[in-house]
Every structure is written in structure tokens, then in C-alpha cells.
C-alpha positions as CSV (number, residue, x, y, z in Angstrom):
1,M,95.0,-16.5,21.9
2,N,95.1,-12.8,21.8
3,S,93.9,-10.4,24.5
4,I,92.7,-6.8,24.3
5,C,92.4,-4.2,27.0
6,V,89.4,-1.9,27.1
7,V,87.4,0.1,29.6
8,L,83.7,-0.9,29.5
9,R,80.8,0.9,31.1
10,T,78.2,-1.9,31.3
11,P,78.3,-5.7,31.0
12,E,76.2,-5.5,27.8
13,I,79.1,-3.6,26.1
14,Y,81.4,-6.5,27.2
15,R,79.1,-9.0,25.5
16,K,79.0,-6.9,22.3
17,L,82.8,-6.6,22.3
18,K,83.2,-10.3,22.8
19,R,81.0,-11.1,19.8
20,E,82.6,-8.6,17.5
21,A,86.1,-9.7,18.5
22,G,85.1,-13.3,17.8
23,R,84.1,-12.4,14.3
24,I,87.7,-11.4,13.4
25,G,89.4,-14.2,15.3
26,L,90.2,-12.4,18.6
27,M,89.5,-13.8,22.0
28,I,89.4,-11.9,25.3
29,N,91.9,-13.2,27.8
30,T,89.7,-13.5,30.9
31,S,92.6,-14.1,33.2
32,K,93.9,-10.6,32.3
33,T,90.4,-8.9,32.2
34,K,89.3,-7.2,35.4
35,Y,85.9,-5.9,36.6
36,M,85.8,-2.7,38.5
37,L,82.8,-0.5,39.5
38,A,84.1,3.0,38.8
39,C,82.8,5.9,40.9
40,G,79.9,3.9,42.3
41,S,78.5,4.4,45.7
42,E,80.3,3.2,48.8
43,T,77.5,0.7,49.4
44,D,77.8,-0.7,45.8
45,R,81.6,-1.1,46.1
46,T,81.3,-2.8,49.5
47,R,78.7,-5.2,48.1
48,L,81.0,-6.1,45.2
49,S,84.1,-6.4,47.3
50,S,82.4,-9.2,49.3
51,N,82.7,-11.3,46.1
52,N,85.9,-12.1,44.4
53,K,84.4,-12.9,41.0
54,V,81.6,-11.8,38.7
55,M,80.1,-13.8,35.9
56,I,79.4,-12.0,32.5
57,D,78.4,-13.9,29.4
58,G,79.8,-17.1,30.8
59,D,83.2,-15.6,31.6
60,E,84.4,-15.3,35.2
61,L,86.1,-12.0,35.8
62,E,88.1,-10.9,38.9
63,I,86.6,-7.9,40.8
64,V,89.3,-5.3,41.7
65,E,89.4,-1.9,43.4
66,D,92.2,-0.6,41.1
67,F,94.3,-1.6,38.2
68,V,97.0,-0.2,36.0
69,Y,95.8,0.9,32.5
70,L,98.2,2.4,30.0
71,G,100.7,2.9,32.7
72,S,98.4,4.8,35.1
73,L,96.7,3.6,38.2
74,V,92.9,3.7,37.8
75,T,90.9,3.4,41.1
76,A,87.3,2.8,41.9
77,D,87.0,6.1,43.9
78,N,89.1,8.1,41.4
79,D,91.8,8.8,44.0
80,T,94.6,10.3,42.0
81,S,96.7,10.8,45.1
82,R,97.6,7.1,45.0
83,E,98.8,7.5,41.4
84,I,100.9,10.5,42.3
85,R,102.6,8.6,45.1
86,R,103.1,5.7,42.7
87,R,104.8,8.0,40.2
88,I,107.0,9.5,42.8
89,I,108.2,6.0,43.7
90,S,109.0,5.4,40.1
91,G,110.8,8.7,39.9
92,S,112.8,7.8,42.9
93,R,114.1,4.7,41.2
94,A,115.2,6.9,38.2
95,Y,116.8,9.3,40.6
96,Y,118.8,6.7,42.4
97,G,119.8,5.2,39.1
98,L,121.4,8.6,38.2
99,H,122.6,9.4,41.7
100,K,126.3,8.9,40.7
101,Q,126.0,11.3,37.8
102,L,124.0,13.9,39.8
103,R,126.8,14.0,42.4
104,S,129.7,13.9,39.9
105,R,132.0,16.9,39.9
106,R,132.8,16.2,36.2
107,L,129.3,17.5,35.2
108,C,128.3,21.1,35.6
109,P,125.0,21.8,37.5
110,R,123.2,22.9,34.3
111,T,123.9,19.5,32.7
112,K,122.7,17.7,35.8
113,C,119.5,19.8,35.8
114,N,119.0,18.8,32.1
115,L,119.3,15.1,33.2
116,Y,116.7,15.7,35.9
117,M,114.3,17.4,33.5
118,T,114.6,14.8,30.7
119,L,115.2,11.5,32.6
120,I,113.6,11.9,36.0
121,R,110.8,14.5,36.0
122,P,109.0,12.9,33.0
123,V,108.8,9.6,35.0
124,V,107.1,11.4,37.8
125,L,104.8,13.5,35.6
126,Y,103.5,10.7,33.4
127,G,99.8,11.4,32.9
128,H,99.8,14.5,35.1
129,E,97.4,16.3,32.7
130,T,94.5,14.5,34.4
131,W,95.6,14.7,38.1
132,I,93.5,16.2,40.8
133,L,96.0,17.9,43.1
134,L,95.5,18.1,46.9
135,E,97.7,20.4,49.0
136,E,99.4,17.2,50.3
137,D,100.2,16.1,46.7
138,L,101.7,19.5,45.9
139,R,103.9,19.3,49.0
140,T,105.0,15.8,48.2
141,L,106.0,16.7,44.6
142,G,107.9,19.7,45.9
143,V,109.8,17.6,48.5
144,F,110.8,15.2,45.8
145,E,112.1,17.9,43.4
146,R,114.0,19.6,46.2
147,R,115.6,16.3,47.2
148,V,117.0,16.0,43.6
149,L,118.1,19.6,43.5
150,R,120.0,19.3,46.7
151,T,121.9,16.4,45.3
152,I,122.7,18.5,42.2
153,F,123.8,21.7,43.9
154,G,125.1,20.2,47.1
155,G,125.5,22.1,50.3
156,V,126.9,25.5,51.0
157,Q,129.7,26.4,53.3
158,Q,129.4,29.4,55.7
159,N,132.1,30.3,58.2
160,G,133.6,26.9,57.8
161,V,130.4,25.1,58.5
162,W,128.4,23.2,55.9
163,R,124.6,23.5,55.7
164,R,121.8,22.4,53.4
165,R,120.6,25.0,50.8
166,M,117.3,26.6,51.6
167,N,114.3,26.3,49.3
168,H,114.6,29.8,47.9
169,E,118.3,29.2,47.2
170,L,117.5,26.0,45.2
171,A,114.8,27.8,43.2
172,R,117.2,30.6,42.3
173,L,120.0,28.2,41.2
174,Y,117.6,25.9,39.3
175,G,116.0,28.8,37.4
176,E,113.3,26.7,35.9
177,P,109.5,26.4,36.7
178,S,108.9,24.2,39.7
179,I,107.3,20.8,39.2
180,Q,104.0,22.0,40.7
181,K,103.8,24.7,38.0
182,V,104.6,22.2,35.3
183,V,101.7,20.1,36.5
184,K,99.3,23.0,36.5
185,A,100.4,24.2,33.1
186,G,100.1,20.7,31.7
187,R,96.5,20.4,32.9
188,I,95.6,23.8,31.3
189,R,97.3,22.8,28.1
190,W,95.3,19.6,28.0
191,A,92.1,21.4,28.8
192,G,92.6,23.7,25.8
193,H,93.4,20.8,23.6
194,V,90.2,19.0,24.5
195,A,88.2,22.1,24.1
196,R,89.4,22.4,20.5
197,M,88.6,18.7,19.7
198,P,85.7,17.9,17.4
199,D,82.3,17.3,19.1
200,D,82.3,13.6,18.1
201,C,85.6,12.9,19.8
202,P,85.1,10.7,22.9
203,A,87.3,12.8,25.1
204,K,85.3,15.9,24.1
205,Q,82.0,14.2,24.8
206,V,83.1,13.2,28.3
207,F,84.5,16.7,28.9
208,A,81.3,18.4,27.8
209,T,78.8,16.0,29.4
210,N,77.1,17.2,32.7
211,P,76.9,14.2,35.0
212,V,73.6,13.4,36.7
213,G,73.0,12.5,40.3
214,T,73.8,14.1,43.6
215,R,77.1,14.6,45.3
216,R,77.9,13.0,48.6
217,A,77.1,14.8,51.9
218,G,79.7,16.7,53.8
219,A,82.9,18.2,52.4
220,Q,83.1,17.7,48.6
221,R,86.2,16.4,46.8
222,A,88.2,18.6,44.6
223,R,87.3,18.3,40.9
224,W,89.7,18.5,38.0
225,L,87.8,21.2,36.1
226,D,87.4,23.4,39.2
227,Q,91.2,23.4,39.7
228,V,91.8,24.1,36.0
229,E,89.4,27.1,36.1
230,R,90.9,28.3,39.3
231,D,94.5,28.2,37.8
232,L,93.2,30.1,34.7
233,A,91.5,32.7,36.8
234,N,94.8,33.3,38.8
235,V,96.5,34.3,35.5
236,G,93.6,36.6,34.4
237,C,91.9,34.3,31.9
238,P,88.3,35.2,31.2
239,R,85.5,33.0,32.5
240,N,84.7,31.9,28.9
241,W,88.0,30.2,28.7
242,R,86.7,27.5,26.4
243,T,86.1,30.2,23.7
244,V,89.5,31.6,24.4
245,A,91.1,28.2,24.0
246,M,89.9,28.1,20.3
247,N,92.7,30.5,19.6
248,R,95.7,28.3,20.2
249,V,98.3,31.1,20.2
250,N,96.4,33.3,22.7
251,F,95.6,30.4,25.0
252,R,99.3,29.3,25.0
253,N,100.1,32.7,26.6
254,Y,98.1,31.7,29.7
255,V,100.0,28.4,29.8
256,R,103.3,30.3,29.8
257,Q,102.0,32.6,32.6
258,V,101.2,29.6,34.8
259,M,104.7,28.3,34.1
260,S,106.4,31.6,35.0
């Protein structure tokens, strides 16, 4: 029995998928298939959470509030902060796995920085192009990176007393864009890539669609597109950035400015 992993918007699509898969000999593994109401109202999610199972086309599926899809955590309320904390935990495992090498005196600091940028930082930044960053998330990412850099460069001795290096000293010794800048540049790079996609591409259709409905009362959550446009405005990109993105070379200059 084979299983397939898909993201479905309505139960009817699940039924169609099940029928089409059966025609070519594939069967959906219901024990691995989960049901989640994405971005629904709080009332709808509360009502669903009272039940552990849902029945669709004779299949009993487990109701969940989140699940891991293609290595990233997908949540019902689109809380990317949980995914960021999860990635930092994974990055910490990679960091402690290389702790001996990062503290070794046989390796120069530049080699250690290359180890960080190639073996540790990519673990933390997996899927960062779609992150919505809160100030707390930015601080948490910065704390993680500085922890690694302090291990690489060690302390400094002044007047016979050892002390930890300050943040500006670490930035000067590191000499590379901070992890926060890498995240922002990655989001802008991805936005330009999606803007250049054909109109029939699913990612482009989602990107260009204006959602209907009303936003919740009170303070509004940050939106990915708002943060991307703000970062572009900070480096002097025109408001019609989607048109600018059609020129890959020119748009790449704005990505470099965010990284610098």
C-alpha cells in the first residue's frame, strides 16, 4: 500500500484525489493522513478540536492543529514563530555536534565561520523565505548566531582579565551579513522569483490572489507581503517592485543591499 502527502482545501478534493489515485493503483494511507482547518476562525477550530476524528468518504482522519509537511511545521493559525523556534532547536543540535571543531585551536576562525555558514546556519534557515518575522523572532535568531560566534572567536583578555566579546566585536570579526539580514534577503529573493513566474503557476496564483473576508478585531498580525515591501522600501526600491522584479539583474541589486 502506497501513501501520498497532499494539502487539500476541501473534503471534495480529497474524494476526487482518492478516486483518481485508485485508478492507477495508489491508496491513501489514512493513518498518515491528517485533517487540519487552516486559517479558520477561532470558533471553527475550537469546534473541531472537540472531536478527535473526522469522517470523509468513509475514511476516518485524525484532526490536528499542526503537522510537519516537507520538513516545515504547518499550523492552523499560521504561526511561523513556532517553526522558527523549531528550526533553532535543530540548529542547536548541529551546533553541539560541531562544538569540538568550533573550539579547536587547529582550525582558523575563518574555517570555523565557513563550517557555521555551510553546516549550521542552513539548518536554522530551512524554509526561511516564507517566514513572518516578529521582533522576538529576530532577537532569538540573533542570540543563536552570537552564541555560535562566541564559541568560534572565544573571549578576549584585557589587563589580565578574560571577558566575553561584545556584539559589535563579533560582527566585526565575523565580517558576513547577520542571520537576520540573510532571512530578509531570502524573502525578497523569493518574492521576486514568484513575481516572475507564469500566471498559471500555483505559487503565482496564490501570490496574486486577494483574499476575501474581514480581518480580526484589535491589533492585526504581521503579514509576509507587508514585511517584504517594507524591507524593499528601506533600500529604496520603488513601490511597483513587482515590475522591477521582472528584471532579474536589477532586482538582485536590492537583494544585495539588504544583505549589506
